[in-house]
GUNU-292504 format. One record per residue (C-alpha): residue number from 1; y, x, z. Coordinates in Angstrom, 1 decimal, m for minus. Each point is the difference from the previous one (the first is absolute). Layout:
! GUNU-292504
{pt NUM; {Y; X; Z}} ...
END
This chain:
! GUNU-292504
{pt 1; {43.2; 15.9; m63.3}} {pt 2; {m2.6; 2.3; 1.8}} {pt 3; {2.2; 0.6; 2.8}} {pt 4; {0.3; m3.7; 0.5}} {pt 5; {m3.5; m0.9; m0.1}} {pt 6; {m0.7; 2.6; 2.6}} {pt 7; {2.7; m1.3; 2.1}} {pt 8; {m1.5; m3.4; m0.2}} {pt 9; {m3.5; 1.6; 0.5}} {pt 10; {1.3; 1.8; 3.1}} {pt 11; {1.8; m3.0; 1.5}} {pt 12; {m3.4; m2.2; m0.1}} {pt 13; {m1.9; 2.8; 1.4}} {pt 14; {2.8; m0.1; 2.7}} {pt 15; {m0.4; m3.7; 0.6}} {pt 16; {m3.9; 0.1; m0.1}} {pt 17; {0.1; 2.8; 2.4}} {pt 18; {2.2; m1.7; 2.0}} {pt 19; {m1.9; m3.0; 0.1}} {pt 20; {m3.2; 1.4; 1.1}} {pt 21; {1.9; 1.8; 2.4}} {pt 22; {1.3; m2.7; 1.6}} {pt 23; {m3.2; m2.0; m0.5}} {pt 24; {m1.7; 2.8; 2.5}} {pt 25; {2.5; 1.0; 2.3}} {pt 26; {1.1; m3.9; 0.8}} {pt 27; {m4.0; m0.2; 1.2}} {pt 28; {m1.2; 1.2; 3.3}} {pt 29; {m3.4; 0.9; 0.9}} {pt 30; {m2.1; m2.3; 2.2}} {pt 31; {m3.0; 1.5; 2.0}} {pt 32; {m2.6; m2.6; 1.7}} {pt 33; {m2.8; 1.2; 2.2}} {pt 34; {m1.9; m1.8; 2.6}} {pt 35; {m2.3; 0.8; 2.8}} {pt 36; {m3.1; m1.0; m0.9}} {pt 37; {0.7; 0.9; m3.9}} {pt 38; {m1.1; m2.0; m2.8}} {pt 39; {2.1; m3.0; 0.6}} {pt 40; {1.2; m2.1; m2.6}} {pt 41; {3.9; 0.7; m1.0}} {pt 42; {2.2; m3.0; m1.3}} {pt 43; {3.6; 0.4; m0.9}} {pt 44; {1.7; m3.3; m0.7}} {pt 45; {m3.2; m2.1; 0.2}} {pt 46; {m1.5; 2.3; m2.7}} {pt 47; {m3.1; 2.1; 0.4}} {pt 48; {1.0; 3.5; m0.9}} {pt 49; {m2.7; 2.5; 1.7}} {pt 50; {m1.8; 1.1; 3.3}} {pt 51; {1.1; 2.3; 2.6}} {pt 52; {0.9; 2.7; m0.3}} {pt 53; {2.3; m1.0; m2.8}} {pt 54; {3.5; 1.0; m1.2}} {pt 55; {2.5; m1.4; m2.7}} {pt 56; {3.5; 0.3; m0.7}} {pt 57; {2.1; m2.9; 0.0}} {pt 58; {3.6; m1.3; m0.7}} {pt 59; {3.0; m0.6; 2.4}} {pt 60; {m0.9; m3.3; 1.9}} {pt 61; {m2.0; m1.9; 2.3}} {pt 62; {m3.9; m0.4; 0.0}} {pt 63; {m2.5; m1.7; 1.7}} {pt 64; {m2.7; 2.1; 0.9}} {pt 65; {m3.4; m1.0; 1.2}} {pt 66; {m3.4; 2.1; 1.0}} {pt 67; {m3.0; m2.0; 0.1}} {pt 68; {m3.5; 1.1; 1.4}} {pt 69; {m3.1; m2.4; 0.9}} {pt 70; {m0.5; 0.2; 3.8}} {pt 71; {3.6; 0.9; 0.6}} {pt 72; {3.3; m1.8; 0.7}} {pt 73; {2.1; m0.1; m3.0}} {pt 74; {3.1; 2.5; 0.0}} {pt 75; {3.4; m1.2; m1.8}} {pt 76; {3.5; 1.3; m0.1}} {pt 77; {3.2; m0.2; m2.1}} {pt 78; {1.2; 3.7; m1.3}} {pt 79; {3.3; 0.3; m1.3}} {pt 80; {0.1; 2.6; m2.7}} {pt 81; {3.2; 1.9; m0.1}} {pt 82; {m0.8; 2.8; m2.6}} {pt 83; {m0.7; 3.8; 0.6}} {pt 84; {m1.5; m0.5; 3.0}} {pt 85; {m3.8; m0.5; 0.4}} {pt 86; {m1.5; m2.5; 2.2}} {pt 87; {m3.0; 0.3; 2.0}} {pt 88; {m2.1; m2.8; 1.2}} {pt 89; {m2.9; 0.8; 2.1}} {pt 90; {m1.2; m2.3; 2.6}} {pt 91; {m2.9; m0.1; 2.1}} {pt 92; {m1.7; m3.5; m0.8}} {pt 93; {m1.5; m1.6; 3.0}} {pt 94; {m3.4; m1.3; 0.1}} {pt 95; {m0.6; m4.0; m0.6}} {pt 96; {m1.7; m1.1; 3.0}} {pt 97; {m1.3; m3.7; 0.7}} {pt 98; {0.3; m2.1; 3.1}} {pt 99; {m2.6; m3.4; 0.6}} {pt 100; {2.6; m2.7; 1.0}} {pt 101; {m0.6; m3.4; 1.3}} {pt 102; {2.2; m2.9; m0.9}} {pt 103; {m0.8; m3.6; 0.8}} {pt 104; {m3.7; 0.8; 0.3}} {pt 105; {0.0; 1.6; m3.2}} {pt 106; {m0.7; 3.9; m0.6}} {pt 107; {1.9; 2.2; m2.4}} {pt 108; {m0.1; 3.3; m1.2}} {pt 109; {3.5; 1.5; 0.0}} {pt 110; {1.8; 2.9; m1.1}} {pt 111; {2.2; 2.3; 2.3}} {pt 112; {3.2; m0.9; m2.0}} {pt 113; {m1.1; m4.0; 0.9}} {pt 114; {m1.1; m0.9; m3.1}} {pt 115; {m3.3; m2.2; 0.2}} {pt 116; {m3.3; 1.6; m2.3}} {pt 117; {m2.1; m3.1; 0.5}} {pt 118; {m1.3; m2.6; 2.2}} {pt 119; {m3.2; 0.7; 1.7}} {pt 120; {m1.0; m3.5; 1.2}} {pt 121; {0.7; m2.7; 2.5}} {pt 122; {m1.3; m0.8; 3.4}} {pt 123; {m0.6; m3.7; 0.0}} {pt 124; {m1.8; 0.1; 3.1}} {pt 125; {2.9; 0.5; 2.6}} {pt 126; {2.7; 2.5; 0.6}} {pt 127; {m0.7; 4.0; m0.2}} {pt 128; {1.2; 1.5; 3.0}} {pt 129; {m1.7; 3.4; m0.6}} {pt 130; {m0.8; 2.3; m3.1}} {pt 131; {m1.7; 3.2; m0.3}} {pt 132; {m1.7; 2.3; m2.6}} {pt 133; {m3.3; 1.6; 0.1}} {pt 134; {m0.9; 3.4; 0.6}} {pt 135; {m0.6; 0.6; m3.9}} {pt 136; {2.8; m2.3; m1.1}} {pt 137; {m2.2; m2.0; m1.4}} {pt 138; {0.2; m3.3; 2.0}} {pt 139; {2.4; m2.0; 1.7}} {pt 140; {m0.5; m1.6; 3.4}} {pt 141; {1.9; m2.8; 1.4}} {pt 142; {0.4; m2.4; 2.9}} {pt 143; {1.0; m3.6; m0.6}} {pt 144; {1.1; m2.2; 3.1}} {pt 145; {m0.3; m3.4; m1.2}} {pt 146; {1.8; m3.6; 1.2}} {pt 147; {m2.9; m0.8; 2.2}} {pt 148; {0.2; 3.4; 1.9}} {pt 149; {m3.4; 1.1; m1.5}} {pt 150; {0.6; 3.4; m1.4}} {pt 151; {m2.3; 1.8; m2.4}} {pt 152; {m0.6; 3.3; m1.9}} {pt 153; {m0.1; 0.4; m3.6}} {pt 154; {m0.4; 3.1; m2.6}} {pt 155; {0.8; 0.0; m3.5}} {pt 156; {m0.1; 3.2; m2.6}} {pt 157; {3.2; 1.9; m0.5}} {pt 158; {1.2; m2.2; m3.0}} {pt 159; {m0.5; m3.1; 1.7}} {pt 160; {m3.4; m1.0; m1.3}} {pt 161; {m3.3; m0.8; 2.0}} {pt 162; {2.0; m1.6; 2.8}} {pt 163; {m2.7; m0.9; 3.1}} {pt 164; {0.1; m1.4; 3.4}} {pt 165; {m1.8; 2.5; 2.2}} {pt 166; {0.0; m1.9; 3.3}} {pt 167; {m1.1; m3.7; m1.4}} {pt 168; {m0.4; m2.0; 3.3}} {pt 169; {0.8; 2.7; 2.5}} {pt 170; {3.3; m0.9; 1.6}} {pt 171; {2.0; 3.3; m0.3}} {pt 172; {1.9; 0.5; 3.4}} {pt 173; {3.3; 1.4; m1.6}} {pt 174; {0.3; 2.4; 3.5}} {pt 175; {m0.1; 3.1; m2.7}} {pt 176; {m0.2; 0.3; m3.5}} {pt 177; {m3.3; 1.1; m1.9}} {pt 178; {m0.8; 3.8; m0.8}} {pt 179; {m2.1; 1.7; m2.8}} {pt 180; {m2.5; 2.4; 1.8}} {pt 181; {1.0; 3.4; m1.5}} {pt 182; {m2.8; 0.1; m2.6}} {pt 183; {1.4; m3.4; m1.6}} {pt 184; {m3.1; m1.6; m0.2}} {pt 185; {0.5; m2.2; 3.2}} {pt 186; {2.8; m1.9; 1.8}} {pt 187; {0.2; m0.3; 3.7}} {pt 188; {1.9; m3.5; 1.1}} {pt 189; {0.4; m1.9; 3.4}} {pt 190; {m1.2; m3.8; 0.5}} {pt 191; {0.1; m2.3; 2.7}} {pt 192; {m3.0; 0.4; 2.2}} {pt 193; {m2.5; m2.7; 1.2}} {pt 194; {1.9; m0.6; 3.3}} {pt 195; {3.4; m0.8; 0.6}} {pt 196; {1.9; 3.2; 0.9}} {pt 197; {m2.4; 2.2; m2.1}} {pt 198; {0.4; 1.9; m3.0}} {pt 199; {m2.6; 1.5; m2.2}} {pt 200; {m0.1; 2.8; m2.5}} {pt 201; {m1.5; m0.2; m3.5}} {pt 202; {m0.9; 2.1; m2.8}} {pt 203; {m0.5; m1.1; m3.3}} {pt 204; {m0.8; 1.7; m3.2}} {pt 205; {2.6; m0.3; m2.8}} {pt 206; {m2.2; m2.0; m2.5}} {pt 207; {0.1; m2.7; 2.9}} {pt 208; {m3.7; 0.6; 1.4}} {pt 209; {m1.9; 2.1; 3.0}} {pt 210; {2.7; m1.7; 2.6}} {pt 211; {m1.0; 1.0; 3.5}} {pt 212; {1.8; m0.6; 3.6}} {pt 213; {0.5; 3.4; 1.5}} {pt 214; {1.1; m1.3; 3.6}} {pt 215; {1.7; m3.0; 1.8}} {pt 216; {2.6; 0.9; 2.6}} {pt 217; {1.9; m2.0; 2.3}} {pt 218; {3.8; 0.2; m0.7}} {pt 219; {3.0; m2.5; 0.5}} {pt 220; {2.5; 2.2; m1.6}} {pt 221; {2.2; m0.9; m3.1}} {pt 222; {m1.2; 2.9; m2.0}} {pt 223; {m3.0; 2.8; m0.2}} {pt 224; {0.8; 3.2; m1.3}} {pt 225; {m3.0; 2.2; m1.2}} {pt 226; {m0.5; 3.0; m1.8}} {pt 227; {m3.0; 1.2; m2.3}} {pt 228; {m1.3; 3.7; 0.4}} {pt 229; {0.1; 2.3; m3.0}} {pt 230; {m3.6; 0.0; m0.1}} {pt 231; {m0.4; m4.0; 0.4}} {pt 232; {m2.1; 0.5; 2.8}} {pt 233; {2.4; m1.0; 2.9}} {pt 234; {2.2; m2.8; 0.5}} {pt 235; {2.8; 0.1; 2.8}} {pt 236; {1.8; m3.1; 0.8}} {pt 237; {2.6; m1.4; 3.1}} {pt 238; {1.9; m3.2; 0.5}} {pt 239; {3.7; m0.1; m0.8}} {pt 240; {2.6; m2.7; 1.5}} {pt 241; {2.8; m0.3; m2.8}} {pt 242; {2.6; m1.1; 2.2}} {pt 243; {m0.5; 2.8; 2.4}} {pt 244; {m0.7; 2.7; m3.1}} {pt 245; {m2.6; 1.6; 2.2}} {pt 246; {m4.1; 0.1; 0.4}} {pt 247; {m2.1; m0.9; 2.4}} {pt 248; {m1.4; 2.5; 2.8}} {pt 249; {m3.5; 0.4; m1.7}} {pt 250; {m0.3; 2.0; m3.3}} {pt 251; {m3.3; m0.5; m1.3}} {pt 252; {m2.3; 2.1; m2.6}} {pt 253; {m3.7; m1.5; m1.6}} {pt 254; {m2.3; 1.1; m2.4}} {pt 255; {0.6; m1.9; m3.2}} {pt 256; {m3.2; m1.3; 0.4}} {pt 257; {0.9; m1.8; 3.3}} {pt 258; {m1.9; 2.8; 2.3}} {pt 259; {1.7; 2.2; 2.7}} {pt 260; {2.9; m2.0; 1.2}} {pt 261; {2.3; 2.1; 2.1}} {pt 262; {3.3; m0.6; 1.9}} {pt 263; {2.0; 3.2; m0.3}} {pt 264; {2.7; m0.8; 2.3}} {pt 265; {m1.5; m2.0; 2.8}} {pt 266; {1.3; 2.9; 2.9}} {pt 267; {3.6; m0.3; m1.4}} {pt 268; {2.8; m2.4; 1.6}} {pt 269; {2.1; m1.5; m3.0}} {pt 270; {0.0; m1.0; m3.8}} {pt 271; {m1.3; 1.5; m3.4}} {pt 272; {3.1; 0.0; m2.2}} {pt 273; {m1.8; 1.6; m3.2}} {pt 274; {m3.3; 1.8; m0.7}} {pt 275; {m1.8; 1.5; m3.1}} {pt 276; {m2.8; 2.8; m0.6}} {pt 277; {1.1; 3.8; m0.8}} {pt 278; {m0.2; 0.9; m3.5}} {pt 279; {m3.3; 1.8; 0.5}} {pt 280; {m1.1; m3.3; 2.0}} {pt 281; {m1.4; 2.2; 2.7}} {pt 282; {2.5; m1.3; 2.6}} {pt 283; {2.4; m3.2; 0.7}} {pt 284; {3.9; 0.4; 0.5}} {pt 285; {1.3; m2.4; 2.3}} {pt 286; {3.4; m1.2; 0.6}} {pt 287; {0.1; m1.5; 3.8}} {pt 288; {2.8; m1.4; 2.0}} {pt 289; {m0.1; m0.5; 3.8}} {pt 290; {3.2; m1.6; 1.7}} {pt 291; {m1.7; 0.1; 3.6}} {pt 292; {m1.0; 3.9; m0.7}} {pt 293; {2.5; 1.2; m2.7}} {pt 294; {m1.8; 3.6; 0.2}} {pt 295; {m2.9; m1.6; m1.9}} {pt 296; {2.7; m1.1; m3.0}} {pt 297; {m1.0; 2.4; m3.0}} {pt 298; {m2.2; 1.2; m2.5}} {pt 299; {m3.8; 0.7; 1.1}} {pt 300; {m2.9; 1.4; m1.8}} {pt 301; {m3.5; m1.7; 0.4}} {pt 302; {m3.4; 0.8; m0.8}} {pt 303; {m1.9; m3.1; m1.6}} {pt 304; {m2.1; 0.0; 3.4}} {pt 305; {3.3; m0.4; 2.0}} {pt 306; {m0.2; 3.4; 1.1}} {pt 307; {1.8; 3.2; 0.0}} {pt 308; {3.3; m2.2; 0.4}} {pt 309; {3.1; 2.5; m0.3}} {pt 310; {3.8; m1.3; 0.1}} {pt 311; {1.7; 1.9; m2.5}} {pt 312; {3.7; m0.9; 0.3}} {pt 313; {2.2; 0.7; 3.0}} {pt 314; {1.1; m2.3; 2.5}} {pt 315; {3.8; m1.0; m0.3}} {pt 316; {1.4; m1.7; 3.0}} {pt 317; {2.3; m2.0; m1.8}} {pt 318; {0.4; m3.1; m2.4}} {pt 319; {m1.2; 2.4; m2.8}} {pt 320; {m3.2; 0.2; 1.2}} {pt 321; {m1.5; m2.9; m2.5}} {pt 322; {m1.8; 1.7; m3.0}} {pt 323; {m0.1; m1.8; m3.2}} {pt 324; {m1.6; 0.0; m3.5}} {pt 325; {m2.0; 3.4; 0.4}} {pt 326; {m1.2; 1.6; m3.4}} {pt 327; {m2.4; 3.1; m1.0}} {pt 328; {1.7; 3.1; m1.9}} {pt 329; {m1.3; 0.7; m3.3}} {pt 330; {m2.7; 2.8; 1.4}} {pt 331; {m0.6; m2.3; 3.1}} {pt 332; {1.1; 2.5; 2.4}} {pt 333; {3.2; m1.5; 1.2}} {pt 334; {1.0; m3.4; 1.0}} {pt 335; {3.4; m1.6; m0.5}} {pt 336; {1.3; m2.9; 1.8}} {pt 337; {3.4; m1.8; 1.0}} {pt 338; {1.0; m0.3; 3.4}} {pt 339; {3.8; m0.7; 1.2}} {pt 340; {0.9; m0.5; m3.6}} {pt 341; {m0.7; 3.7; m0.6}} {pt 342; {m2.9; 1.5; m2.3}} {pt 343; {m2.0; 2.3; 1.9}} {pt 344; {m3.1; 2.2; m0.9}} {pt 345; {m3.0; 1.4; 2.1}} {pt 346; {m3.3; 2.1; m0.8}} {pt 347; {m3.2; m1.8; 0.6}} {pt 348; {m0.8; 2.1; 3.3}} {pt 349; {3.4; m1.1; 1.4}} {pt 350; {2.0; 3.2; m0.9}} {pt 351; {3.5; 0.4; m1.5}} {pt 352; {1.3; m3.5; 0.6}} {pt 353; {3.7; m0.2; m1.4}} {pt 354; {2.5; m2.3; m1.4}} {pt 355; {0.4; 0.2; m4.2}} {pt 356; {2.5; m2.3; m0.6}} {pt 357; {2.2; m2.6; 2.3}} {pt 358; {1.2; m3.5; m0.7}} {pt 359; {m3.3; m0.8; m2.1}} {pt 360; {m1.7; m3.6; 0.0}} {pt 361; {m3.1; 0.9; m1.9}} {pt 362; {m1.5; 2.7; m2.5}} {pt 363; {m2.7; 0.9; m2.1}} {pt 364; {m1.2; 3.1; m2.0}} {pt 365; {0.4; 1.4; m3.4}} {pt 366; {m3.6; 1.3; m0.2}} {pt 367; {0.5; 1.7; m3.3}} {pt 368; {3.5; 2.0; 1.0}} {pt 369; {m0.4; 0.2; 3.6}} {pt 370; {3.1; m2.0; 1.0}} {pt 371; {0.9; m2.9; 2.0}} {pt 372; {1.3; m3.3; m1.0}} {pt 373; {2.3; m1.6; 2.6}} {pt 374; {0.8; m3.5; 0.7}} {pt 375; {3.4; 0.0; 2.1}} {pt 376; {0.8; m3.1; 2.4}} {pt 377; {2.7; m1.4; m2.7}} {pt 378; {m2.4; 0.0; m2.4}} {pt 379; {1.0; 3.1; m2.2}} {pt 380; {m2.9; 2.5; m1.4}} {pt 381; {0.3; 3.8; 0.6}} {pt 382; {m2.4; 2.8; m1.0}} {pt 383; {m0.5; 3.5; 1.8}} {pt 384; {m2.1; 2.7; 0.2}} {pt 385; {m2.9; 0.0; 2.7}} {pt 386; {1.8; 2.4; 2.3}} {pt 387; {3.1; m2.5; 0.0}} {pt 388; {2.1; 2.1; m2.5}} {pt 389; {1.2; m0.9; m3.7}} {pt 390; {1.2; m3.4; 1.0}} {pt 391; {1.1; m2.3; m2.9}} {pt 392; {1.0; m3.4; 0.0}} {pt 393; {m1.6; m2.4; m2.6}} {pt 394; {1.2; m3.7; 0.2}} {pt 395; {2.8; m1.7; 2.1}} {pt 396; {m0.6; m2.5; 2.7}} {pt 397; {m2.3; m2.5; m2.1}} {pt 398; {m1.0; m2.7; 2.6}} {pt 399; {3.4; 0.2; 2.1}} {pt 400; {1.0; 1.1; 3.2}} {pt 401; {m0.2; m3.0; 1.8}} {pt 402; {m3.1; m1.0; m1.2}} {pt 403; {m1.9; m1.0; 3.2}} {pt 404; {m2.7; m1.9; m1.9}} {pt 405; {m1.0; 3.3; m1.8}} {pt 406; {0.3; 1.9; 3.4}} {pt 407; {m2.1; m2.5; 2.0}} {pt 408; {m2.8; m0.7; m2.1}} {pt 409; {m0.7; 3.5; m1.2}} {pt 410; {m2.8; 1.1; 2.4}} {pt 411; {m1.6; m3.7; m0.5}} {pt 412; {m0.1; 0.1; m3.6}} {pt 413; {m0.3; 4.0; m0.8}} {pt 414; {2.0; 2.5; m1.5}} {pt 415; {2.5; m1.6; m2.3}} {pt 416; {0.0; 2.8; m2.6}} {pt 417; {m3.1; 1.9; m2.1}} {pt 418; {0.0; 2.5; m2.3}} {pt 419; {m1.1; m0.5; m3.7}} {pt 420; {m3.3; 2.0; m1.0}} {pt 421; {2.0; 3.1; m1.6}} {pt 422; {2.4; m0.3; 2.7}} {pt 423; {3.0; m0.4; m2.4}} {pt 424; {1.2; m3.4; 1.5}} {pt 425; {m0.4; m2.0; 3.1}} {pt 426; {m0.2; m3.9; 0.8}} {pt 427; {2.0; m1.3; 2.6}} {pt 428; {m0.9; m3.6; 1.6}} {pt 429; {2.2; m2.2; 2.3}} {pt 430; {m2.4; m1.8; 2.5}} {pt 431; {0.3; m4.0; m0.2}} {pt 432; {1.8; m0.1; m3.3}} {pt 433; {m0.8; 0.4; m3.6}} {pt 434; {2.0; 2.9; m0.7}} {pt 435; {m1.2; 3.6; m1.4}} {pt 436; {1.7; 3.2; m0.9}} {pt 437; {m1.4; 2.7; m2.3}} {pt 438; {2.0; 3.3; 0.6}} {pt 439; {m0.5; 3.2; m2.6}} {pt 440; {m0.2; 3.1; 2.7}} {pt 441; {1.1; 2.0; m3.4}} {pt 442; {3.0; m1.6; m1.3}} {pt 443; {0.9; m2.7; 2.9}} {pt 444; {m0.4; m2.8; m2.0}} {pt 445; {m0.3; m3.3; 1.7}} {pt 446; {m1.8; m3.2; m1.4}} {pt 447; {0.1; m3.1; 2.1}} {pt 448; {m2.8; m2.5; m0.5}} {pt 449; {0.2; m3.5; 1.2}} {pt 450; {m2.3; m3.1; 0.7}} {pt 451; {m3.2; 2.2; 0.3}} {pt 452; {m1.6; m0.6; 3.5}} {pt 453; {m2.8; 2.7; m0.2}} {pt 454; {0.2; 3.6; m1.7}} {pt 455; {m2.0; 3.2; m0.2}} {pt 456; {m0.1; 2.8; m2.7}} {pt 457; {m3.0; 0.0; m2.6}} {pt 458; {m1.8; 3.4; 0.7}} {pt 459; {0.2; 2.6; m2.5}} {pt 460; {m3.3; m0.4; m1.6}} {pt 461; {0.1; m3.6; m0.6}} {pt 462; {3.8; 0.1; m1.0}} {pt 463; {m1.4; m0.3; m4.0}} {pt 464; {m1.8; m3.2; 0.2}} 
END
């Protein structure tokens, strides 16, 4: 009897042991972490903890979600097969936001295309330009009305306190308004007191203290201008859209309207582009001359028009035209496009060289000292600032035969822009309502349709 009881007990122990052995051996460990950490973990829709997190699961398929405020959600399906540790460790992409305009309505939109909220509506006409104040607290926009009387408006970043800044002053539409560097005033162009004249005006962001800076004769379709980093100087030149060239004259004037100087009165050619050096002490001039091609190239001018120096070499071929000059992060080199190649040169004119061939436009990764390239077929690439480490990010998004994109590029400005934390890029297509958001780390592409204007929310205002 005792032997029988012993055998039964032994068998039961084996059964129990086998059950527990099967229970443990048929499960596998899954380790879930994330960068940044402390993200919520959901398994099959149930919250189970925060990263880093580890548990054991039976064989089967599981839906894993990793969620953290301010970052794009990560999700994956994991097939647990037993006796094998599964590791999930994604880098969560920071969730950034865009300001988009659709049918005169303003929207705050996530990088995945989801609309967060509507920020109001322009009831006075069609918005044709949007920008943020330097501190990210205000949105400035220009409206084109059916009566062709443009006006400039401002509102808080959440869409409240909308105000017409220009009132009865007829904005010319020759170029878009700009904030002064301190964000307290706006500079804009209005029709002059006589036919063929334009006037520069400044106005306080609250709508007061409006002043006419200067009135100048201009028969050109547009007037391009820039404000010096200290807000004390304004440079401007006329621009013909059909020719994609400016006038011979490049002017600089105090923001008070005093000391108007023609910087290029003795040069025979056209101004393509001009801007202030990052320190504001000189002006970079991009010049083109068909009659004297040796004048074509980049020049450095003092604010008084003196000490003029050409810093790029003369090339006796069709590649001599220079486009899209930009300063490096430290301000010591200038990068530019010539002959479909990306070049760089020191600001004193030394060490001019080709960085990369087959480039349509580019911008910098200021935080990583890399360059984002847009190739002629509208694909995005990233390279190191010395031309090494080439990596393709996207395919040919806008199409190889997209003549509209190419033809109107220099009229409407850069077709792509980096997000504040440089994790995404926004690509826009001229004369359409198409935009693409591409992740520079995962290559994920989100297409947005129906938006006529778009720009990134500044990092400092994204939480509003």
